[in-house]
C-alpha positions in Angstrom: -41.4 -13.0 24.3 -39.4 -16.1 25.3 -37.6 -14.1 27.8 -40.9 -13.0 29.4 -42.1 -16.6 29.5 -39.0 -17.5 31.6 -39.4 -14.6 33.9 -41.4 -16.5 36.7 -38.8 -19.3 36.9 -35.9 -16.7 36.8 -37.7 -14.7 39.6 -38.0 -17.9 41.7 -34.4 -19.0 41.1 -32.5 -15.7 41.0 -34.6 -13.1 42.7 -36.3 -9.9 41.4 -33.1 -7.8 41.1 -31.5 -10.3 38.7 -34.7 -10.9 36.7 -35.5 -7.2 36.2 -31.9 -6.6 35.2 -31.9 -9.4 32.6 -35.3 -8.2 31.1 -34.8 -4.4 31.2 -31.3 -4.3 29.6 -32.7 -6.2 26.5 -35.5 -3.6 25.9 -35.3 -1.1 22.9 -35.1 2.5 23.7 -37.6 5.2 22.1 -35.5 8.1 23.1 -31.7 8.7 23.6 -31.0 7.2 27.0 -27.7 8.9 27.7 -28.3 12.0 29.8 -27.1 15.3 28.3 -27.5 13.9 24.7 -27.6 17.4 23.5 -24.0 17.9 24.7 -22.9 14.7 22.9 -24.7 15.6 19.8 -22.8 19.0 19.9 -19.5 17.2 20.1 -20.0 14.7 17.2 -22.4 16.3 14.7 -20.8 16.8 11.4 -17.4 15.4 12.4 -15.3 12.8 10.9 -14.2 9.9 13.0 -13.3 6.1 13.4 -14.7 3.4 15.4 -12.8 0.4 17.0 -14.6 -2.8 16.8 -17.8 -1.6 15.0 -20.3 -1.4 14.1 -22.2 -1.2 17.3 -26.0 -1.2 17.6 -25.7 1.2 20.5 -24.8 4.0 18.0 -27.5 3.2 15.6 -30.9 4.7 15.1 -32.9 1.5 15.7 -31.5 1.0 19.3 -31.5 4.7 20.0 -29.3 4.3 23.1 -26.7 6.7 21.9 -27.5 7.5 18.2 -24.4 8.9 16.5 -24.3 7.3 13.1 -27.0 9.5 11.7 -25.3 12.7 12.7 -21.6 12.2 12.0 -20.1 13.4 8.7 -18.0 10.2 8.1 -17.0 7.1 10.0 -14.3 4.6 9.4 -13.7 1.3 11.3 -11.0 -1.1 12.5 -11.4 -4.7 13.4 -8.8 -7.1 14.5 -9.5 -9.7 12.0 -11.2 -10.3 8.4 -13.4 -12.8 10.3 -14.9 -12.2 13.7 -17.7 -14.0 15.8 -19.6 -10.7 15.8 -19.4 -9.6 12.2 -18.6 -12.7 10.3 -16.4 -12.1 7.2 -15.3 -8.6 6.4 -13.1 -6.9 3.8 -10.8 -4.1 3.9 -11.4 -0.9 2.0 -14.5 1.2 1.5 -16.8 -1.6 2.9 -17.8 -0.4 6.4 -21.6 0.2 6.2 -22.5 1.8 9.5 -25.9 3.2 8.6 -28.3 2.8 5.7 -26.3 3.9 2.7 -23.5 5.6 4.7 -20.0 3.8 4.3 -16.5 4.3 5.4 -13.1 2.6 5.1 -12.6 -0.7 6.8 -9.2 -1.2 8.4 -8.1 -4.6 9.6 -5.5 -4.3 12.3 -4.9 -5.2 16.0 -6.4 -2.7 18.4 -2.9 -2.3 19.8 -1.2 -1.8 16.5 -3.0 0.6 14.2 0.0 1.9 12.3 -1.8 1.5 8.9 -4.3 4.2 9.9 -3.3 7.7 9.2 -2.1 9.7 12.3 -4.1 12.6 13.6 -6.7 12.0 10.9 -9.9 12.0 12.8 -11.8 14.3 15.1 -13.2 11.5 17.2 -12.9 7.9 18.2 -15.6 5.6 19.2 -15.4 2.3 20.9 -18.2 0.2 22.4 -17.7 -3.0 24.4 -14.3 -3.4 22.8 -11.5 -2.4 25.3 -12.4 -5.3 27.7 -11.5 -7.8 25.0 -8.0 -6.3 24.7 -5.1 -7.7 26.8 -3.1 -4.6 26.9 -5.7 -1.7 27.1 -3.2 1.1 27.9 -1.2 0.2 24.8 -4.4 0.2 22.8 -5.5 3.6 24.1 -2.2 5.0 23.2 -2.5 3.7 19.7 -6.0 4.9 19.4 -5.0 8.5 20.6 -2.4 8.6 17.8 -5.2 8.7 15.1 -7.0 11.5 16.9 -6.0 15.1 16.3 -5.4 17.7 19.1 -8.7 18.4 20.8 -10.3 15.3 19.6 -12.8 13.3 21.4 -12.7 9.7 22.7 -16.1 7.9 23.5 -15.7 4.6 25.3 -18.5 2.3 26.3 -17.7 -0.7 28.6 -19.7 -3.2 30.3 -20.8 -2.6 33.9 -20.0 -5.9 35.7 -23.1 -5.8 37.8 -25.2 -6.4 34.7 -23.2 -9.0 32.9 -21.4 -12.3 33.3 -18.4 -10.5 35.0 -20.5 -9.7 38.0 -18.5 -12.1 40.3 -15.1 -10.9 39.1 -13.1 -8.1 40.9 -12.4 -4.8 39.2 -8.8 -4.8 37.7 -6.4 -2.6 39.5 -4.7 0.2 37.5 -1.3 -0.9 38.8 -1.9 -4.2 36.9 -2.8 -2.5 33.6 0.3 -0.3 33.9 2.4 -3.4 34.5 0.9 -5.0 31.4 1.7 -1.8 29.5 5.3 -1.7 30.7 5.8 -5.4 29.9 4.3 -5.0 26.4 1.8 -7.9 27.0 0.5 -9.2 23.8 -3.0 -10.2 22.6 -2.3 -14.0 23.0 -1.9 -13.5 26.9 -4.2 -15.8 29.0 -3.0 -14.4 32.5 -6.7 -14.1 33.6 -7.9 -17.4 32.2 -8.2 -19.2 35.6 -10.1 -16.3 37.2 -12.4 -16.2 34.3 -13.2 -19.9 34.2 -13.9 -19.7 37.9 -15.9 -16.7 38.2 -17.6 -16.3 34.8 -21.4 -16.4 35.2 -22.6 -18.7 32.4 -26.2 -18.2 33.3 -25.8 -14.6 31.8 -23.8 -15.8 28.8 -25.9 -18.4 27.1 -24.1 -18.2 23.9 -20.9 -19.6 25.7 -22.5 -23.0 26.1 -21.7 -25.2 29.1 -18.5 -25.0 31.0 -16.5 -27.3 28.7 -17.6 -25.4 25.6 -16.8 -22.1 27.2 -13.3 -23.3 28.2 -12.5 -24.7 24.8 -13.6 -21.4 23.4 -11.4 -19.5 25.9 -8.4 -21.4 25.1 -8.7 -20.2 21.5 -9.1 -16.5 22.5 -6.3 -15.3 20.2 -8.6 -16.4 17.4 -12.0 -15.3 18.7 -11.3 -12.5 21.2 -14.3 -13.3 23.2 -12.7 -13.2 26.7 -13.1 -10.0 28.9 -9.4 -9.9 29.9 -10.1 -7.0 32.4 -13.1 -5.6 34.5 -13.6 -1.8 34.5 -15.6 0.5 36.7 -15.8 4.3 36.5 -13.0 5.1 39.1 -10.6 2.9 37.1 -11.7 4.5 33.8 -11.0 7.9 35.3 -7.6 6.8 36.7 -6.6 5.6 33.2 -7.7 9.0 31.7 -5.7 10.9 34.2 -2.7 8.8 33.3 -3.2 9.5 29.6 -3.6 13.2 30.4 -7.2 13.3 28.8 -9.8 15.7 30.0 -12.9 14.0 31.1 -16.1 15.7 29.6 -18.9 13.4 30.6 -19.5 10.1 32.4 -22.5 8.0 32.8 -23.1 4.9 34.8 -26.0 2.6 34.1 -25.9 -1.0 32.9 -22.9 0.3 30.9 -20.1 2.6 31.6 -19.8 5.6 29.3 -16.9 8.0 29.4 -16.3 10.9 26.9 -12.8 12.5 27.0 -10.9 15.1 25.0 -7.4 15.0 23.9 -5.5 18.0 25.3 -4.5 20.6 22.9 -1.7 22.2 24.9 1.7 20.7 25.9 2.2 23.5 28.5 1.0 22.2 31.9 -0.4 25.6 32.8 -2.1 26.1 29.6 -3.4 22.5 29.7 -4.9 23.2 33.2 -6.5 26.5 32.1 -8.0 24.8 29.0 -9.2 21.9 31.1 -10.8 24.3 33.5 -12.5 26.1 30.7 -13.8 22.8 29.2 -15.2 21.6 32.5 -17.0 24.9 32.9 -18.4 24.8 29.3 -19.6 21.2 29.8 -21.2 22.1 33.2 -22.9 25.1 31.7 -24.5 23.2 28.9 -25.4 20.3 31.0 -27.2 22.6 33.5 -28.5 25.4 31.3 -28.9 23.4 28.2 -28.5 26.3 25.7 -28.3 24.8 22.2 
């Protein structure tokens, strides 16, 4: 209600596009928003997986943006610290409560170092609005792939810069991500801090406070992990998946970027191409015909 009361002032100051964007992206959804949800449901229903940086309201029934928590068989979780600005205090063990009475194992580990998590133990991995907080995303993704078995699914959700406080920042180049990976950049890196302080739209990040408060928080990023190190768009995400040799099953671009990929089963280049072609046909068939 308070947001609606502010709408006339925002309209006058920022214009209709900005005002509608700020209001609409906050509204709850009554039906799954992601197109081809039937395909998504088919990929995840009854499967065991892990989430990085959960829980996320986007996967819950209440938000209904992409409701997965209700249909998966089991779900574990990994957070970087026992205390975060999003979850508060958390404990490792069977403490991850992701939906009503459904719980999983809570791991506490860096996104770029998940060695304590069993390898090839999961059928899928979820990550919502997490990868942008990682200084070395290619290293993180390689780690995440290690805990997913052959043919396993990765579902990533990242912010669309046009609808958040990154809107003034340029999209990160893949060559930069690759350089960070080769140089083994650590999570205390603040390479992008000057750019962030200069271009971060504080009017779209009210929780950050004023500039001085935002700067003070940013300088302690290794403790709080609030910074968006990198800015992603769909072409960049597809380039990353090609580098990692993952098959892209589905993408969706709205106020967030969603990409669903599959870990390749075959090491042989020919067999991998044949399997990839089959998967693309399979996904196209079910998207267009909808036989479920």
